[in-house]
N, C-alpha and C positions, 0 to 999 in steps of 0.2 A: 388352614395354611399348610398343614403337613401333607395333604393330599395334592399339593401343587406339583405339576410336571416340570422337570428342570433337566436341561442337558448341559453337560460340562466339557470343557476343552482347555487344555494347557498350550500356550504358544511361547516360543522362545526365539529371540534374535539378538545377537551380540550378547550383551550382558542384561538384556530387558527380559522380564518374565510376565506373561499376561494369564490371569485366571478369567476364563469366560463362562458365564452362566447364561444360557438361552431359555427363554420361557415363552409360551404362546401369548401373543398381544398384538399391539397395533404398530410395531416397528420402533418403538422408543429405545434408545441407547444411552446408557449412563456409563461414564468411565471415572472411576475413583470418586464417586459421588456428584460429578459434574456433568452437564450436558455434553454430548459427543462433539458438537461444533465448537463449543467453548474450550475443550481440552486440546483437540487436533486443530490447530489454527489454519495451516495451509491447505490449499485444495489438494495438493499431492498426498499428503498424509491422510486426509478424509477419504480420498479415492482408494488408496492403498489398503486402508483398514476395512472398508466396506466391500471390497471386491468379491469375497466369497459369497455374501449374501446377494449381490447382483448376479453373479454367475448362476447360483442355484435358484434364483428367481423367489427368494423368500423374504425380500426387504421389508414389506408391509405386515408380514404375519407373525414375526418373532420379536420379543424384547430382549434386549442383552444388558446384563449387569456385568461390568468388567472392572477388575482390579489389576492394575499394571504397576510394576516397580522396576527399578534399575535402569541403566542406560540413558540415552537421550530420547527426545520425542520421536524422531525418525525410526529408531530401533524399536520403540515401544509400539509404533504403528504396525511394523513388521510383525511383531510378536502377537498383537491383536488379531492381525490377518490370519496367522496360523491357528491361534486358539479358536477363532470362530469357525474356521474350515474343520477343526477337530470336533467341536460341538455339533456342527451340522451332520457330521458323519454319524454321530450317536443318535441324532434326531431322525436321520433317514440314511441308512446304508447304501441305498440306490445312487446317492449323489456322488459316490466314490470316483467314478469314471470322470465325471465333469471337473471335480476338484483336483484329482490327480493330473489330468491333462493340462489344467491351468497352472500347475505347480504350486498349489497351496499346501500340500501335505509333506513336502520335502523341507527339511531343516537347512538353513543356510549356515554352514559351519564356520564361515569367515569370522574370526575374531581378532582383536588387536594382538599383535606379537609382543612378547615381553622384551624388556630391555636386558640386555646381557652386561655382566661385569667387564670392566676393561674397554668399554665402548660408550660412545656418546648416546646411542639410542639402540633400537632393536637391531639395525643393520649398519647405521652410520658409525664409522670409527672416528677416534681423535685424529687430529691432523698428524701426518708422519713427517719427521724432519731427519734427513739424512746426516746433518752436521749440527 
């Protein structure tokens, strides 16, 4: 078990963090101990999370064990996408061109803006009254 080859990648999106371990295998993917299709229910989430494997044409040759936490399911799917892309880079550095041109290696920095004091929300103010 100690001589097993493993490739690691970390992905982040909003407040979700995914730890991805790729191992040679038959294409089986487990997320938090559950089957991939059981964890990511909607088609868009499944497609988004598997995109790097499809682009790199390694769908059936690698098994993935993924631990994901924080955020919502859509953010977690984005984090898994980035984690798989980074692990694929470790697996084969020649895939960098394909993955970079598809935009899988760049971190999406958009996060929720904090609520400020004296205001109703991040940007919304309390109603102003002249009199």
